[in-house]
C-alpha positions as CSV (number, residue, x, y, z in Angstrom):
1,M,0.0,0.0,0.0
2,T,1.2,3.5,-0.9
3,R,0.0,7.1,-0.5
4,R,0.9,9.7,-3.0
5,L,2.0,12.8,-1.2
6,T,4.5,15.7,-1.7
7,V,7.7,15.5,0.2
8,A,6.5,18.2,2.5
9,Q,3.1,16.6,3.0
10,A,4.8,13.3,3.7
11,T,7.1,14.9,6.3
12,I,4.3,16.5,8.2
13,T,2.2,13.3,8.1
14,F,5.1,11.3,9.5
15,L,5.9,13.7,12.2
16,K,2.4,13.9,13.5
17,N,2.3,10.2,14.0
18,Q,5.4,10.0,16.2
19,Y,4.9,9.3,20.0
20,I,7.3,8.9,22.9
21,E,7.0,6.7,26.0
22,R,9.0,6.4,29.1
23,D,7.9,4.5,32.3
24,G,4.7,3.6,30.6
25,I,3.6,7.2,29.9
26,E,2.9,7.8,26.2
27,E,2.2,11.1,24.5
28,P,2.6,12.7,21.1
29,Y,6.3,13.7,20.6
30,F,5.8,17.0,18.7
31,G,3.9,19.9,20.0
32,G,3.6,21.5,16.6
33,C,5.6,23.6,14.3
34,F,7.0,27.1,14.7
35,G,7.7,28.9,11.4
36,I,8.2,31.9,9.3
37,F,7.3,31.5,5.6
38,G,9.3,32.7,2.6
39,H,9.7,31.6,-1.0
40,G,11.9,28.7,0.2
41,N,9.1,26.9,2.2
42,V,5.7,28.5,1.7
43,A,4.7,26.4,-1.3
44,G,6.0,23.1,0.2
45,L,6.0,23.0,4.0
46,G,3.6,25.9,4.2
47,Q,1.0,24.1,2.0
48,A,1.6,20.8,3.9
49,L,0.9,22.5,7.3
50,Q,-2.2,24.1,6.0
51,Q,-3.4,20.7,4.8
52,N,-2.7,19.2,8.3
53,P,-4.3,21.6,10.9
54,D,-4.0,18.9,13.6
55,F,-0.3,19.5,13.5
56,R,-0.6,23.1,14.7
57,Y,1.5,25.8,13.1
58,Y,2.5,28.8,15.2
59,Q,3.6,32.0,13.6
60,C,6.8,33.4,15.1
61,R,8.6,36.7,14.6
62,N,12.3,35.7,14.5
63,E,13.9,32.5,13.4
64,Q,16.5,32.4,16.2
65,S,13.9,33.0,18.9
66,M,11.6,30.3,17.5
67,V,14.4,27.7,18.2
68,H,14.9,29.2,21.7
69,T,11.1,28.7,22.3
70,A,11.3,25.1,21.0
71,V,14.4,24.4,23.3
72,A,12.6,25.8,26.4
73,Y,9.6,23.6,25.6
74,A,11.8,20.5,25.4
75,K,13.7,21.4,28.6
76,L,10.5,21.8,30.6
77,K,9.3,18.4,29.1
78,N,12.5,16.7,30.4
79,R,13.5,16.1,26.7
80,L,10.4,14.0,26.1
81,G,8.8,16.3,23.7
82,A,10.0,18.7,21.0
83,F,8.9,21.2,18.4
84,V,9.6,21.6,14.6
85,C,10.9,24.9,13.3
86,T,10.7,25.7,9.6
87,T,12.2,28.7,7.7
88,S,12.8,29.9,4.2
89,I,16.3,29.8,2.6
90,G,19.0,32.4,3.0
91,P,18.7,34.6,6.1
92,G,15.8,32.7,7.4
93,A,17.9,29.6,7.7
94,T,21.0,31.2,9.0
95,N,19.1,33.0,11.7
96,M,18.4,29.6,13.2
97,I,22.0,28.6,13.5
98,T,22.5,30.3,16.9
99,G,19.4,28.4,18.2
100,A,20.8,25.2,16.8
101,A,24.1,25.7,18.6
102,L,22.3,26.4,21.8
103,A,20.1,23.3,21.5
104,T,23.1,21.0,20.8
105,I,25.3,22.5,23.5
106,N,22.6,22.0,26.1
107,R,21.7,18.4,24.8
108,L,18.1,19.4,24.0
109,P,16.1,18.3,21.0
110,V,14.7,20.4,18.2
111,L,13.9,19.6,14.6
112,L,14.9,22.2,12.1
113,L,13.5,22.2,8.6
114,P,15.2,25.1,6.7
115,G,14.3,25.5,3.0
116,D,17.1,25.2,0.5
117,I,18.1,26.1,-3.0
118,F,16.6,24.1,-6.0
119,S,17.9,20.6,-6.2
120,T,17.5,20.6,-10.1
121,R,19.7,23.8,-10.2
122,E,17.7,24.9,-13.2
123,P,17.0,28.5,-12.0
124,N,20.4,29.0,-10.3
125,P,21.3,31.4,-8.8
126,V,18.0,31.8,-7.0
127,L,17.1,34.6,-4.6
128,Q,19.3,34.4,-1.5
129,Q,21.6,31.7,-2.9
130,L,25.1,31.4,-1.7
131,E,27.3,30.7,-4.7
132,S,30.6,28.9,-4.7
133,A,33.1,28.9,-7.6
134,S,34.4,25.4,-6.5
135,T,31.2,23.5,-6.2
136,Q,27.4,23.6,-6.7
137,D,26.7,21.1,-4.0
138,I,26.7,23.7,-1.1
139,S,24.3,26.2,0.4
140,V,24.1,28.2,3.6
141,N,22.4,25.2,5.2
142,D,25.7,23.4,5.3
143,C,26.5,25.8,8.1
144,F,24.2,23.7,10.3
145,K,26.5,20.7,10.1
146,P,28.8,21.5,13.1
147,V,26.0,22.5,15.4
148,S,23.6,19.6,14.5
149,K,23.7,16.1,16.0
150,Y,22.2,14.8,12.7
151,W,22.1,16.6,9.4
152,D,20.7,15.5,6.0
153,R,19.5,17.0,2.8
154,I,16.6,15.5,0.9
155,N,17.4,15.8,-2.9
156,R,15.0,13.0,-3.9
157,P,11.6,12.1,-2.5
158,E,12.5,8.5,-1.7
159,Q,15.4,9.6,0.5
160,L,12.7,10.7,3.0
161,I,11.9,7.1,3.7
162,Y,15.3,6.5,5.2
163,S,16.0,9.9,6.7
164,L,12.9,10.5,8.8
165,P,13.5,7.4,11.0
166,E,17.1,8.6,11.6
167,V,15.7,12.0,12.6
168,M,13.6,10.4,15.2
169,R,16.3,8.1,16.4
170,V,18.6,11.0,17.2
171,L,15.9,13.3,18.6
172,T,14.8,10.6,21.1
173,S,18.4,9.3,21.9
174,Q,19.2,10.4,25.5
175,A,22.9,10.2,24.7
176,E,22.8,11.9,21.2
177,M,20.3,14.7,21.7
178,G,20.5,18.2,20.2
179,A,19.5,20.0,17.0
180,V,18.5,17.9,14.0
181,T,18.6,19.5,10.7
182,L,16.8,18.2,7.7
183,S,17.5,20.5,4.8
184,M,14.6,20.8,2.3
185,P,15.3,22.1,-1.2
186,Q,12.4,24.2,-2.2
187,D,11.5,22.3,-5.3
188,V,11.8,18.8,-3.7
189,Q,9.4,19.9,-1.0
190,T,6.7,20.0,-3.7
191,H,7.5,16.8,-5.6
192,A,5.1,13.9,-5.3
193,Y,6.0,10.3,-4.6
194,D,4.2,7.1,-3.8
195,F,5.3,6.6,-0.2
196,P,4.8,3.3,1.5
197,E,1.8,3.5,3.9
198,D,3.9,2.0,6.7
199,L,5.9,5.1,6.9
200,F,2.9,6.9,8.3
201,R,1.7,4.4,10.9
202,K,1.8,5.4,14.5
203,R,5.4,4.9,16.0
204,V,6.1,4.9,19.7
205,W,9.7,5.6,20.6
206,H,10.6,4.0,23.9
207,V,13.0,5.9,26.1
208,G,14.5,3.3,28.2
209,R,16.6,3.3,31.4
210,P,19.9,1.7,30.5
211,R,21.5,-0.1,33.4
212,P,25.2,0.3,34.2
213,D,28.0,-2.2,33.8
214,L,27.9,-4.1,37.2
215,P,31.6,-4.5,37.8
216,T,32.1,-0.7,37.1
217,L,29.2,0.1,39.5
218,K,30.7,-2.1,42.2
219,K,34.0,-0.3,41.9
220,A,32.2,3.1,42.3
221,A,30.6,1.8,45.4
222,E,34.1,0.7,46.7
223,W,35.4,4.2,46.0
224,I,32.6,5.8,47.8
225,R,32.9,3.5,50.8
226,A,36.6,4.4,51.0
227,S,36.0,8.1,50.8
228,K,36.0,10.6,53.7
229,K,34.7,13.8,52.0
230,P,32.6,12.8,48.9
231,V,30.5,15.4,47.1
232,I,27.8,15.0,44.4
233,V,27.7,17.4,41.5
234,A,24.0,17.3,40.2
235,G,23.8,18.4,36.5
236,G,20.9,18.6,34.1
237,G,20.9,14.9,33.5
238,A,19.8,14.4,37.1
239,I,16.5,16.3,36.3
240,Y,16.0,15.0,32.8
241,S,16.1,11.4,34.0
242,G,13.6,12.2,36.7
243,A,16.2,11.2,39.3
244,D,15.4,14.0,41.8
245,G,13.4,11.7,44.2
246,I,16.1,9.0,44.3
247,L,18.8,11.6,44.6
248,H,17.1,12.9,47.7
249,D,16.8,9.5,49.2
250,F,20.4,8.7,48.3
251,A,21.8,11.9,49.8
252,T,19.6,11.7,52.9
253,K,20.7,8.1,53.5
254,T,24.4,8.6,52.9
255,G,24.8,12.2,53.9
256,I,26.9,13.0,50.8
257,P,26.4,16.7,50.1
258,V,24.9,17.8,46.8
259,G,26.0,20.8,44.8
260,E,24.3,21.9,41.7
261,T,25.3,23.1,38.2
262,F,23.2,25.8,36.5
263,A,21.3,23.0,34.6
264,G,21.0,20.9,37.7
265,K,19.8,23.5,40.2
266,G,16.4,22.2,41.5
267,A,17.4,18.6,41.4
268,V,17.3,18.9,45.2
269,K,15.4,21.4,47.3
270,F,17.3,24.2,48.8
271,D,16.5,23.5,52.4
272,E,17.5,19.9,52.5
273,P,20.4,19.4,55.1
274,Y,22.7,17.9,52.4
275,S,22.2,20.7,50.0
276,I,25.2,23.0,49.5
277,G,23.6,25.0,46.6
278,G,25.3,26.3,43.5
279,L,28.7,24.8,42.8
280,G,31.5,26.2,40.7
281,A,32.8,29.6,39.8
282,T,29.4,31.2,40.7
283,G,28.8,28.9,43.6
284,T,28.1,29.5,47.3
285,K,31.1,29.9,49.5
286,Y,30.4,26.6,51.3
287,A,30.0,24.6,48.1
288,I,33.3,25.9,47.0
289,E,35.0,25.0,50.2
290,I,33.5,21.4,50.1
291,S,34.7,21.0,46.5
292,N,38.2,22.2,47.4
293,E,38.4,19.3,50.0
294,A,36.5,16.6,48.2
295,D,38.3,13.2,47.7
296,V,35.5,11.6,45.5
297,V,33.4,13.7,43.2
298,I,30.2,12.0,41.9
299,G,29.0,13.8,38.9
300,I,25.4,13.0,37.9
301,G,24.4,14.1,34.4
302,T,26.9,16.9,34.2
303,R,29.2,17.9,31.3
304,Y,31.6,19.7,33.6
305,S,31.6,23.1,32.0
306,D,34.3,25.6,33.0
307,F,31.8,27.4,35.3
308,T,31.1,24.1,37.2
309,T,34.8,23.3,37.6
310,A,36.0,26.9,38.1
311,S,38.2,26.3,35.0
312,K,39.5,23.1,36.5
313,S,40.6,24.8,39.7
314,I,37.9,24.0,42.2
315,F,38.8,20.3,43.0
316,K,42.0,20.9,44.8
317,N,42.5,17.7,46.7
318,P,45.6,16.1,45.1
319,D,44.1,12.6,45.5
320,V,40.6,13.4,44.2
321,K,38.8,10.8,42.1
322,F,35.8,11.3,39.8
323,I,32.8,8.9,39.4
324,N,30.7,10.1,36.5
325,I,27.1,8.8,36.2
326,N,25.9,9.8,32.8
327,I,23.9,8.5,29.9
328,S,26.5,9.9,27.5
329,E,29.8,8.0,27.2
330,F,31.3,11.3,25.9
331,D,30.6,13.1,29.2
332,A,31.1,10.0,31.4
333,F,34.8,9.8,30.7
334,K,35.6,13.4,31.5
335,H,38.3,14.1,34.2
336,A,39.7,10.6,33.8
337,A,36.6,9.4,35.7
338,L,35.3,6.0,36.5
339,P,32.5,6.0,33.8
340,V,29.2,4.6,35.1
341,I,27.2,4.8,31.9
342,G,23.4,4.6,31.9
343,D,20.3,6.2,33.3
344,A,20.9,8.3,36.4
345,K,17.7,7.2,38.1
346,V,18.4,3.4,38.0
347,I,22.1,3.9,38.6
348,L,21.4,5.7,41.9
349,E,18.9,3.0,43.0
350,E,21.4,0.2,42.3
351,L,24.3,2.1,43.8
352,S,22.3,2.8,46.9
353,D,21.7,-0.9,47.3
354,L,25.4,-1.7,46.8
355,L,26.5,0.9,49.4
356,G,24.2,-0.7,52.0
357,D,24.5,1.1,55.3
358,F,27.2,3.5,54.2
359,E,27.1,7.0,55.7
360,V,29.6,9.8,55.8
361,A,31.1,10.5,59.2
362,A,28.7,12.3,61.6
363,D,30.9,15.4,61.9
364,Y,31.0,15.7,58.1
365,R,27.2,15.4,57.9
366,K,26.8,18.0,60.7
367,K,29.2,20.3,58.9
368,I,27.2,20.1,55.8
369,S,23.9,20.7,57.6
370,D,25.5,23.7,59.4
371,Y,26.6,25.1,56.0
372,N,23.1,24.7,54.7
373,H,21.6,26.8,57.4
374,A,24.4,29.4,57.4
375,W,24.0,30.0,53.7
376,D,20.3,30.2,54.0
377,E,20.7,32.9,56.6
378,E,23.1,34.7,54.4
379,V,20.7,34.6,51.4
380,T,18.0,36.0,53.7
381,Q,20.2,39.0,54.5
382,I,21.1,39.6,50.9
383,Y,17.4,39.4,49.9
384,I,16.5,42.0,52.6
385,E,19.4,44.3,52.4
386,G,21.1,43.9,49.0
387,N,24.3,45.8,48.9
388,S,23.0,49.3,49.4
389,T,20.0,51.4,50.3
390,V,20.8,53.9,47.7
391,P,18.5,53.9,44.6
392,P,18.2,52.3,42.2
393,I,17.2,49.0,43.7
394,D,19.8,46.1,43.8
395,Q,19.4,43.2,41.5
396,A,19.6,40.8,44.5
397,I,16.5,42.4,46.1
398,V,14.6,42.0,42.8
399,I,15.6,38.3,42.7
400,G,14.7,37.8,46.4
401,T,11.3,39.5,46.0
402,L,10.4,37.3,43.1
403,N,11.8,34.1,44.7
404,N,9.7,34.8,47.8
405,F,6.6,35.6,45.7
406,M,6.6,32.5,43.4
407,G,4.7,29.4,44.0
408,R,6.6,26.1,44.5
409,R,5.9,24.8,41.0
410,D,6.4,28.1,39.2
411,V,9.2,28.6,36.7
412,M,11.9,31.2,36.7
413,I,13.8,31.7,33.4
414,N,17.1,33.5,32.7
415,A,20.1,33.0,30.5
416,S,22.5,35.9,30.3
417,G,23.9,39.0,31.9
418,S,24.8,39.4,35.5
419,A,21.7,37.6,36.8
420,P,23.0,34.0,36.3
421,G,25.8,34.4,38.8
422,D,23.4,35.9,41.4
423,L,20.7,33.3,40.7
424,H,23.1,30.3,41.0
425,K,24.1,31.4,44.4
426,L,20.9,32.8,45.8
427,W,17.9,31.1,44.3
428,R,15.9,28.9,46.6
429,A,14.8,26.2,44.2
430,T,11.7,24.2,45.3
431,D,11.0,22.0,42.3
432,P,13.0,20.4,39.5
433,K,11.5,22.9,37.0
434,N,11.5,25.9,39.3
435,F,14.9,27.1,38.1
436,H,15.3,27.3,34.3
437,L,18.6,28.8,33.4
438,E,20.2,28.3,30.0
439,Y,24.0,28.6,30.6
440,G,25.5,26.1,28.2
441,F,25.4,28.8,25.5
442,S,24.4,31.7,27.8
443,C,22.6,33.3,24.9
444,M,21.4,36.9,25.3
445,G,17.9,36.9,23.9
446,Y,16.9,33.4,25.0
447,E,14.8,34.6,27.9
448,I,11.6,35.9,26.4
449,A,11.3,33.3,23.7
450,A,11.9,30.7,26.4
451,G,9.2,32.0,28.5
452,L,6.7,31.3,25.7
453,G,8.1,27.8,25.2
454,A,8.0,26.9,28.9
455,K,4.4,28.1,29.3
456,M,3.3,26.2,26.3
457,A,5.0,23.0,27.6
458,D,3.2,23.2,31.0
459,P,0.3,25.8,31.1
460,T,-0.4,24.8,34.8
461,R,2.8,26.6,35.9
462,D,3.2,30.4,36.1
463,V,6.3,31.4,34.3
464,Y,8.5,34.4,35.2
465,V,11.3,35.7,33.0
466,I,14.2,37.7,34.3
467,C,15.6,39.7,31.3
468,G,18.1,42.5,31.3
469,D,18.0,45.4,29.0
470,G,20.8,43.9,26.8
471,G,18.9,40.7,26.3
472,Y,15.7,42.5,25.7
473,L,17.1,44.8,23.0
474,M,18.6,41.7,21.2
475,N,15.4,39.6,21.1
476,N,12.0,40.7,22.4
477,H,10.0,39.5,19.4
478,E,8.0,36.6,20.8
479,I,6.1,38.9,23.1
480,V,3.9,39.4,20.0
481,T,3.5,35.7,19.6
482,S,2.5,35.3,23.2
483,I,-0.2,37.9,22.6
484,Q,-1.3,36.2,19.4
485,E,-1.6,32.8,21.0
486,G,-2.9,33.9,24.4
487,V,0.0,32.4,26.2
488,K,0.6,34.6,29.2
489,F,3.7,34.9,31.2
490,T,5.5,37.6,33.2
491,I,8.7,39.4,32.3
492,L,10.8,41.3,34.9
493,L,12.7,43.7,32.6
494,L,15.8,45.0,34.5
495,N,17.2,48.1,33.0
496,N,20.7,49.2,34.2
497,N,21.7,51.0,31.0
498,G,24.5,48.6,30.0
499,Y,26.0,45.2,30.0
500,A,26.5,44.7,33.7
501,S,28.1,41.2,33.5
502,I,30.6,41.9,30.8
503,G,31.2,45.3,32.3
504,G,32.1,43.8,35.6
505,L,34.4,41.3,33.8
506,S,36.0,44.2,31.9
507,E,36.7,45.9,35.1
508,S,38.2,42.8,36.6
509,I,40.7,42.4,33.8
510,G,41.7,46.1,34.0
511,S,39.8,47.3,30.9
512,E,37.5,49.7,33.0
513,R,34.2,48.7,31.5
514,F,35.2,49.9,28.0
515,G,32.3,49.8,25.5
516,T,29.8,48.1,27.9
517,M,27.4,51.0,28.9
518,Y,24.7,52.6,26.7
519,N,26.1,56.1,26.4
520,Y,26.1,58.7,23.6
521,R,29.5,59.2,22.0
522,D,31.3,62.1,23.5
523,E,32.4,64.7,21.0
524,N,35.5,65.6,22.8
525,S,37.0,62.3,23.8
526,G,35.5,60.3,20.8
527,Q,34.5,57.6,23.3
528,L,31.1,56.2,24.3
529,S,31.1,58.2,27.5
530,G,28.3,60.7,27.2
531,D,24.9,60.6,28.8
532,F,22.8,57.5,28.9
533,L,20.7,56.9,25.7
534,P,17.0,57.9,26.0
535,V,15.5,54.4,25.0
536,D,12.2,53.8,26.6
537,L,12.0,50.0,27.0
538,A,8.7,50.2,28.9
539,K,7.0,51.9,26.0
540,N,8.6,49.5,23.5
541,A,7.2,46.5,25.4
542,E,3.7,48.2,25.6
543,S,3.8,48.7,21.9
544,L,4.3,45.0,21.3
545,G,1.0,44.3,23.1
546,A,2.2,43.6,26.6
547,I,0.7,45.0,29.8
548,V,3.5,47.1,31.4
549,I,3.8,47.9,35.1
550,K,6.6,50.1,36.4
551,A,8.2,49.3,39.8
552,T,10.9,51.3,41.7
553,D,11.4,49.5,45.0
554,R,10.4,46.2,46.8
555,T,6.9,47.4,47.7
556,S,5.9,48.4,44.3
557,L,7.5,45.3,42.8
558,E,5.5,43.1,45.1
559,A,2.3,45.0,44.1
560,A,3.3,44.5,40.4
561,L,3.7,40.8,40.9
562,E,0.3,40.5,42.5
563,Q,-1.3,42.4,39.6
564,S,0.6,40.4,37.0
565,K,-0.6,37.1,38.5
566,I,-4.3,38.0,37.9
567,N,-3.6,39.5,34.4
568,T,-4.4,37.3,31.4
569,T,-2.0,38.9,29.0
570,T,1.8,38.8,29.0
571,T,2.9,41.4,31.5
572,V,6.2,43.2,31.7
573,I,7.3,44.6,35.0
574,Y,9.9,47.3,34.3
575,I,12.4,48.2,37.0
576,E,15.7,50.1,37.0
577,T,18.5,48.4,38.9
578,S,22.0,49.3,39.8
579,L,24.7,48.6,37.1
580,Y,27.4,48.1,39.7
581,R,25.9,46.3,42.7
582,T,25.8,42.5,42.2
583,V,26.5,39.7,44.7
584,K,30.2,39.0,45.3
585,G,32.0,35.9,44.3
586,Y,33.4,33.5,46.9
587,N,37.1,32.5,46.2
588,A,36.5,30.6,42.9
589,W,38.2,31.5,39.6
590,W,37.0,31.6,36.0
591,E,39.6,31.7,33.4
592,V,39.4,34.7,31.0
593,P,42.8,35.4,29.3
594,I,44.4,38.7,30.0
595,A,46.6,40.8,27.6
596,E,50.1,39.7,28.4
597,V,51.6,43.2,27.6
598,S,49.6,46.5,28.0
599,E,50.2,50.2,28.6
600,S,47.5,50.1,31.2
601,A,48.7,49.6,34.9
602,S,45.3,48.0,35.7
603,V,45.7,45.4,32.9
604,Q,49.3,44.7,34.1
605,K,47.9,44.1,37.6
606,A,45.2,41.8,36.3
607,Y,47.7,39.8,34.3
608,D,49.8,39.2,37.4
609,T,46.7,37.9,39.2
610,Y,45.9,35.7,36.2
611,V,49.3,34.1,36.3
612,E,48.8,33.3,40.0
613,N,45.3,31.8,39.3
614,K,46.7,29.6,36.5
615,K,48.8,27.8,39.0
616,T,45.6,26.5,40.7
617,Q,44.5,24.8,37.5
618,R,44.5,21.0,37.4
619,I,45.0,18.5,34.7
620,F,43.1,15.3,35.4
621,L,44.7,12.2,33.8
């Protein structure tokens, strides 16, 4: 049996019949398709989407941000659901590359269907075509290859039969997840073919829980039993596998402290006695101290980014060993670790059985509990006092006011600026999805688009986006989409008239915040050192259809949050914050290279400090 369809029609028909199942729970895999139509996809994929209204099409405003929206959707779904994104050829396609890189770096699934040039080549060069003097077998879509986990180009209809199952294999592979790009020449999209009917039957992709190699797991248990100061590093994989419950039981039973990466924050609740909070360059002072002394580091679903390891300087114990629990072999072997490859949830269950009655020493357990209470008290003080009573309000007070206001299951989203460092240290996470911070790519402009995706993934949760003025100016387009679709979330728009994070970094390396503030160019000096620019971000947000509320202090911010909660339309709370007052770091380093020679005394001083910090860096072999 066959069905005669165009390539585009066959693609959509296939995709809408894909389901995913884990632990006996089955649901459709795709939430629909985000897209912007142009001449490269309107006649093919556009027509196919119109013909299949049960595979819902969502009209977006920017190709990069539609991928961010899809990524946030997948993240909130624990990678058990995804979206399709389609664009025209040329700039529509290349605009998606940043989103593709973000998805792949964060190990999150998204299917990209960019239009492409004519496969027949008859009308070449077509509008927006990149030409090469050395080959005709190339287009801008080839740029997706290094940022995709799977890439293919459909030059003939029958190739679709073999490519689509591979697309799903990679999208649903816990170890190989990321962006998948299926390049679709605009003429081939419209070509008809007699596709086998079996291609369109319902397919259920089972996401299993691979068990570890038993001898390796037994060795891990031996290492832990022999340890005196073990520590757990909970990464995103601890949440995606649904291991938060067993991780709590494991840490409660053994007393092993749990520190969290950006992606892993929320894997344990902030007030558990074994929780030491954010770990790494932006971690709490107690998590850093515990990491410095650890003799066994148990990584769970982490890829050990340089922020997590403080550029490989945080694990100072000369005899430290690593046990890496990870679904990905690539990540499991990092730091010359004992690789325990498999599903985090079942591994922790089996490891707990092997450990039997093992517990850390009573004084170590008490020390960790005391640290948990001490840090919570410090957070309370920072949330109340900030760093100054002088206006404008401190960012930490804004964070604390929101943190105290939100419900246990509500979602906070952020990605860039100075907020991630403050949030990693301060945020009191109460649910595995309460803290949603994209820091694999740390992409300015992710935040608002992600708010839309997160709310679409779980409408039962209230979603709050923290966005700085820099991120807002880069990508605010999907406010319009949220209005169009009636998907309401709240944006806290923090304006400090500059790039606070990179400005602080510039200052730390001796470059005096050069080029990081939003100033007019001074006619006398020729530098960007004049008055602040008169951009009205609040009016801009209002013009996009959002309800805008201005706040100036804690009291007005609390009132704005209360009003936003009852609003039915996306709401922007605009508040001016201090450019300079952020939460201090705690004796952890992050490597940023400094100019080896300079005429500036401040740069010379920063370079001397850099040389000293390099001495703390480790090589794990």
